[in-house]
C-alpha positions in Angstrom: -117.0 -71.4 57.1 -115.4 -74.0 58.8 -118.4 -74.0 60.7 -120.3 -74.1 58.7 -119.0 -76.6 56.7 -118.6 -79.3 59.6 -122.1 -78.9 60.1 -122.7 -79.8 56.4 -120.9 -83.2 56.9 -122.8 -84.0 60.0 -125.9 -83.4 57.6 -124.5 -85.2 55.4 -123.6 -88.7 57.6 -127.2 -87.9 59.1 -128.8 -88.4 55.4 -127.3 -91.3 54.7 -128.7 -92.5 58.4 -132.2 -91.4 57.8 -132.3 -92.6 54.1 -131.8 -96.3 55.3 -135.0 -95.7 57.4 -137.0 -93.7 54.4 -137.1 -90.4 55.9 -134.8 -88.3 53.7 -136.7 -89.7 50.6 -140.2 -87.9 51.6 -137.9 -84.4 51.3 -136.1 -85.4 47.9 -139.3 -86.6 45.8 -140.7 -83.0 46.9 -137.7 -81.6 45.9 -138.1 -83.2 42.4 -141.4 -82.7 41.9 -141.4 -78.6 43.2 -138.4 -79.0 40.4 -140.3 -80.5 37.5 -143.4 -77.9 38.2 -141.2 -75.3 38.2 -138.9 -75.9 35.2 -140.5 -78.8 33.7 -139.8 -82.5 33.3 -136.5 -82.6 31.2 -133.6 -82.4 33.8 -131.2 -81.9 30.6 -132.5 -78.6 30.4 -134.1 -78.3 34.1 -130.4 -77.6 36.3 -132.9 -77.7 39.5 -134.3 -81.5 38.5 -130.7 -82.3 37.3 -129.7 -82.0 41.1 -132.9 -82.9 43.0 -133.0 -86.2 40.9 -128.5 -86.6 40.7 -128.9 -86.1 44.8 -131.8 -88.8 45.0 -129.5 -91.2 43.0 -126.8 -91.3 45.7 -129.1 -91.5 48.1 -130.4 -94.8 46.4 -133.6 -93.7 45.8 -135.2 -96.2 43.5 -135.5 -94.9 39.7 -139.1 -95.9 40.1 -139.4 -93.5 43.0 -138.1 -90.7 41.1 -140.2 -91.2 37.6 -142.9 -90.8 39.8 -142.1 -87.7 41.5 -141.2 -86.0 38.4 -144.4 -86.9 36.6 -146.4 -85.4 39.6 -144.4 -82.2 39.5 -145.3 -81.9 35.4 -148.7 -83.2 36.3 -148.6 -86.8 34.1 -149.8 -87.7 37.2 -152.1 -86.9 40.3 -150.3 -85.3 43.2 -150.0 -82.4 46.2 -149.4 -79.0 45.3 -146.0 -77.5 46.9 -145.2 -74.3 48.1 -141.6 -72.9 48.8 -141.7 -70.4 52.0 -138.7 -70.0 53.7 -138.5 -69.0 57.9 -135.8 -67.0 59.8 -134.9 -67.0 63.2 -132.5 -67.1 65.7 -131.3 -69.5 67.8 -129.5 -68.9 71.4 -126.5 -66.5 71.5 -128.4 -64.3 68.6 -127.2 -67.8 65.9 -128.8 -66.9 62.5 -131.0 -69.7 61.5 -132.7 -70.0 58.0 -134.8 -72.7 57.4 -136.2 -73.7 54.0 -139.6 -75.5 53.8 -141.7 -77.1 51.0 -145.4 -77.4 52.0 -148.7 -77.7 51.4 -150.3 -75.5 54.1 -148.3 -72.5 55.3 -150.4 -71.6 58.4 -149.8 -74.9 59.8 -145.7 -75.2 58.9 -145.7 -71.5 60.1 -147.1 -72.2 63.4 -145.1 -75.6 63.7 -141.7 -74.4 62.8 -142.2 -71.0 65.7 -143.1 -73.2 68.3 -139.7 -75.5 67.9 -138.1 -72.0 67.8 -139.7 -71.4 71.0 -139.7 -75.0 72.6 -135.4 -74.7 72.3 -134.1 -71.5 73.5 -135.0 -69.9 69.9 -137.6 -67.1 68.4 -138.6 -67.2 65.1 -138.2 -63.6 63.1 -140.2 -62.0 60.0 -138.8 -62.2 56.6 -135.4 -61.1 55.7 -134.6 -60.9 59.3 -131.4 -63.2 59.0 -131.6 -63.9 54.9 -129.3 -61.2 54.4 -126.9 -62.7 56.4 -126.0 -65.6 54.2 -125.3 -65.9 50.1 -126.2 -69.0 47.7 -123.2 -70.4 46.7 -122.1 -74.5 45.6 -120.7 -76.5 47.8 -118.8 -80.1 46.7 -117.0 -82.3 49.2 -113.9 -84.4 48.2 -112.6 -86.9 50.3 -108.4 -86.2 50.6 -108.4 -89.6 49.4 -109.8 -88.6 45.9 -107.1 -86.0 44.9 -104.2 -83.9 45.8 -104.9 -80.2 46.6 -102.9 -79.0 43.4 -104.6 -82.0 41.2 -108.2 -80.9 42.9 -107.7 -77.3 42.7 -106.4 -77.1 39.1 -109.9 -79.1 37.9 -111.8 -77.2 39.9 -110.4 -73.2 39.4 -110.3 -73.7 35.7 -113.9 -75.0 35.3 -115.0 -71.9 37.1 -114.7 -72.4 41.1 -114.4 -69.6 43.3 -112.3 -71.2 46.5 -110.9 -74.9 47.4 -109.9 -75.4 51.4 -109.9 -78.3 53.7 -111.6 -78.8 56.4 -110.6 -81.7 58.4 -109.8 -84.9 55.9 -112.2 -83.1 53.6 -111.7 -80.6 50.5 -114.3 -78.2 49.6 -114.5 -76.8 46.5 -116.6 -73.6 46.6 -118.4 -72.3 43.5 -120.9 -70.0 42.8 -124.3 -70.9 41.4 -124.0 -70.4 37.8 -120.9 -72.2 37.4 -121.7 -75.5 40.0 -122.6 -77.6 37.3 -119.5 -76.9 35.7 -117.5 -77.8 38.0 -119.2 -80.8 39.3 -118.8 -82.1 35.6 -114.9 -81.3 35.6 -115.2 -83.7 38.8 -117.4 -86.5 36.7 -114.9 -86.2 34.1 -111.7 -86.6 35.7 -113.7 -89.3 37.8 -112.8 -87.7 41.1 -115.3 -88.8 43.3 -117.5 -86.6 46.1 -119.0 -87.2 48.9 -121.4 -84.4 48.8 -122.3 -81.9 45.6 -125.4 -79.1 46.5 -126.3 -75.1 46.5 -126.4 -74.1 50.1 -126.8 -71.4 51.4 -123.5 -70.5 53.1 -123.1 -67.8 55.9 -120.8 -64.5 55.3 -119.6 -64.4 59.1 -119.8 -67.1 61.7 -120.8 -66.3 65.1 -118.6 -68.1 67.6 -120.6 -70.2 70.6 -119.5 -72.0 73.8 -119.6 -75.4 74.3 -123.5 -75.6 76.2 -124.6 -72.8 74.0 -123.1 -75.1 70.2 -125.3 -78.2 72.1 -128.6 -76.3 72.4 -128.0 -74.7 68.8 -127.3 -77.9 67.2 -130.5 -79.1 69.5 -132.9 -76.4 67.6 -131.2 -77.2 64.1 -131.7 -81.1 64.5 -135.5 -80.6 65.8 -136.0 -78.2 62.3 -134.7 -80.7 60.0 -136.4 -83.9 61.3 -139.7 -81.3 60.7 -141.9 -83.1 57.3 -142.1 -79.6 55.3 -138.2 -78.9 56.0 -136.3 -79.2 53.1 -132.7 -77.2 54.6 -131.8 -75.4 57.5 -128.5 -73.2 58.1 -127.1 -71.4 60.4 -123.9 -69.3 60.8 -122.5 -70.8 63.9 -119.1 -72.3 64.8 -118.9 -74.7 66.0 -116.4 -76.1 68.8 -114.4 -79.2 67.4 -114.8 -81.1 70.7 -118.5 -80.7 70.4 -118.9 -81.9 66.9 -116.9 -84.8 67.2 -119.6 -85.3 70.0 -122.3 -84.6 67.7 -120.5 -86.8 64.7 
């Protein structure tokens, strides 16, 4: 689990940098729009929209942008229609790569994602090839300065969390998708700040890679994440600490 979580922490730092140049806003707006279209424009009754708006706010997205994205999703404003699609493949040393996209042109996106895999020492595979290696979970990352392990464990587990672990100077709270909102609310009510809180595809098992291949895997993931249609990239690699420090 630590390999995935370390990459999640890197992605969080990267998101903060991307937010400064507006890149992440495009991805968040798409997610809000699709969430509103799928479940309605009321975040109170639409958990996916509620999470998308919360993520957008934590990235300092202006309220006007959020409101417009919701209205485009509900049809109150004209907007592009996006479709959810998943692409699966392998990186160096057989690392499984799971790519979630929102696109207005599946053929174009599929071609471009396949090209990225090919150029970055990977290969795209068919639907279902690697998805079975992942499971959807809620992941909440808390700095250890925010609470003691006992305090956080009592809060999280009583609210329905499945697990609490340490990764460096962070605590990681794992939940089922159905209990994610309740655990998040318990931390909010207790005024325990968290660095990130979202639903992720968590690898069931990790593949260890050496330093050289780890850099290739990270390069592949980096280029995939920079693609405009890509929302999230997940991999089941266990990256050596020294490589993660370099990247971080």
